[in-house]
C-alpha positions in Angstrom: -15.4 13.4 6.7 -18.7 12.1 8.0 -18.9 8.7 6.3 -21.0 6.9 8.9 -24.3 8.1 7.6 -23.2 7.1 4.1 -22.6 3.5 5.2 -26.0 3.4 7.0 -27.6 4.2 3.6 -28.6 7.8 4.6 -26.6 9.3 1.7 -27.1 8.6 -2.0 -23.5 9.4 -3.0 -20.2 10.5 -1.4 -20.1 14.2 -0.7 -16.4 14.3 -1.4 -16.6 12.5 -4.8 -15.8 14.7 -7.7 -17.9 14.2 -10.9 -15.9 12.1 -13.2 -13.8 10.6 -10.3 -15.5 7.3 -9.9 -12.1 5.6 -9.5 -10.1 6.4 -6.4 -6.4 5.7 -6.1 -4.8 4.9 -2.7 -1.2 3.7 -2.4 -1.0 3.0 -6.1 -4.1 0.8 -6.2 -7.4 1.8 -7.8 -10.8 1.4 -6.3 -14.2 2.0 -7.8 -16.5 4.0 -5.5 -15.9 5.5 -2.1 -12.7 4.2 -0.5 -14.2 4.3 3.0 -15.7 0.9 2.4 -12.3 -0.7 2.3 -11.0 1.0 5.5 -10.7 -1.6 8.3 -11.5 -0.9 11.9 -7.8 -1.0 12.7 -7.0 1.5 10.0 -9.8 3.8 11.3 -8.3 3.5 14.8 -4.9 4.4 13.5 -6.3 7.5 11.8 -8.2 8.5 15.0 -5.0 8.0 17.0 -3.1 10.1 14.5 -5.5 13.0 15.1 -4.6 12.9 18.8 -0.9 12.4 18.0 -0.9 15.5 15.7 -2.2 17.5 18.7 0.6 16.2 20.9 -1.0 13.2 22.6 0.5 9.7 22.2 -1.9 6.7 22.4 0.2 4.8 25.0 1.9 6.0 28.2 5.5 7.1 27.9 7.5 8.6 25.1 7.5 7.6 21.5 9.8 4.6 22.2 7.0 3.0 24.3 4.6 3.2 21.3 4.1 0.1 19.2 6.1 -0.2 16.1 2.9 -0.8 14.1 1.4 2.4 15.4 4.6 4.4 14.6 4.6 2.9 11.1 1.0 3.8 10.6 1.7 7.4 11.7 4.6 7.6 9.2 2.3 6.4 6.4 -0.5 8.7 7.3 1.9 11.7 7.5 3.4 10.8 4.1 -0.1 10.5 2.5 -1.2 13.9 4.0 2.0 15.5 2.7 1.4 14.0 -0.8 -2.2 15.4 -0.7 -0.8 18.9 0.4 1.8 18.8 -2.4 -0.8 17.8 -5.0 -3.1 20.7 -3.9 -0.1 23.1 -4.3 0.6 21.8 -7.8 -3.0 22.3 -8.8 -2.9 25.9 -7.4 0.2 26.6 -9.4 -1.3 25.3 -12.6 -4.4 27.5 -12.0 -2.3 30.6 -11.4 -0.5 30.3 -14.8 
């Protein structure tokens, strides 16, 4: 997602927004408009670190035990959210096939 230009006012609306989906749901809470505006710098850093982690690179030296508990918790949460998105896509495909 390239949300930076959106926040700078270069875009009129979110390119990922689906018509009729003005309300986004994240972790059981609903938000009106693009959810990127509620992402903190720390959360964005966790997401960026997760991208490296998913390719086999840990953010700190050493093994997983040397990583901060907060980072590991963030990775678990991100992984669960990605799995939920994947499962929802599969459910939608199944409904479409019928």
